N, C-alpha and C positions, 0 to 999 in steps of 0.2 A: 221611288225612294221615301217620308215623311221627316217631313224634321227633326220631329221627333226621332224619328231613326240616324237620321243623321249625321242627328244630338252624340245617339250612345256610341256612333260608329268611331266620330270624331275622340266623344272621351275614351274611350276601348285603345285608343290609338296613340294618345297623351299618356294608356297608364301604360303601356308597353314600351313608351317613346321613356319615359321614368325605367323603366325595369332593368330594361337595355341602356341606361346611362348608372343605374346602381350597380349594374353585376360590369357594365366596364371599369368604375370604379373602382370594385374589388378588386379586380383581375390587376388592373395596376398594383395592390399592391399586395396582393402576392407571393411577385416576388423579393422584396422586401423582408415579409412576415415569414418569409423560407429563410432567407440568409442570418435575419434575429436569431430565426431557433436553429440552426444549422450551428451559430455562432454559441450559443446555448450551451448547444450539445457538446462542442469544440470542448467547451469550459470546463466544464465536468470533466468528459477526458479527457483530459488533465492532470483536472484534479484527482482524480479516484488513483491518474496513473501516476502522481506526486506521493500522494499515501502510497499506496502498496510499494512505490518505493522505496520511498521511505522505512516499512513495515520490513521490507527483504535487505538491512542497510545494517539496521537495524537487528534484526537475526546472525545480520552474517556477523556481524560485530560482537556482540553477544557467545556465538560458538568460540569467534578469531579467542575471550577473554576468554571462556570457560577450558580450553586447550592452554593459552598462555600459563593459568592459573593448575590445568593436572599436569605437564612440565614442570613449572615449581615446584610440587606437592609432590611429581614420583624426583624429581634432584632433590630435595628434601629427605626422601626416604632412602636412597641408596647411601646419599653425605650420613644419617643417624645407623645402618644399617654397620656402616664403615668401622662408621667409631666403637658400634656394639659390636663388635669380633673382632679390631682391636684393643678392645677390652674385655674384651673375652677370655683373649687368649694368659691376658696377663691376669684375670681373674685365675687360670685356671693352676696356672704356675704358678701362685702365689697357695692357692690352696693343696695345691700336693707338696709344696717347699710345707707348710702348716703341719700336713699327714704322715710326712716323711719328718720331720722333726729337725729343719735345716731352722727353725727361728724357736 
């Protein structure tokens, strides 16, 4: 082999060694990068889950509030109906008395 060929082989080996070292360094960083990516994904998932839980709780609270207001309205309606019926009986009695001429 000529000296030029030997120099080329040495240069190729040097380049191969550099590529190998760079690959080894990147390989060492991969677990750390993967862990960082996984942690970011976990945090994003937790954040999304919290938002969804907040939405569900808010919706449940709103439904409870609607049910409470509806129950109050129904109770008030029953009270008004009862009052109206008691006044209705008195009104009928008053009108009958007037028609008959008691007053």
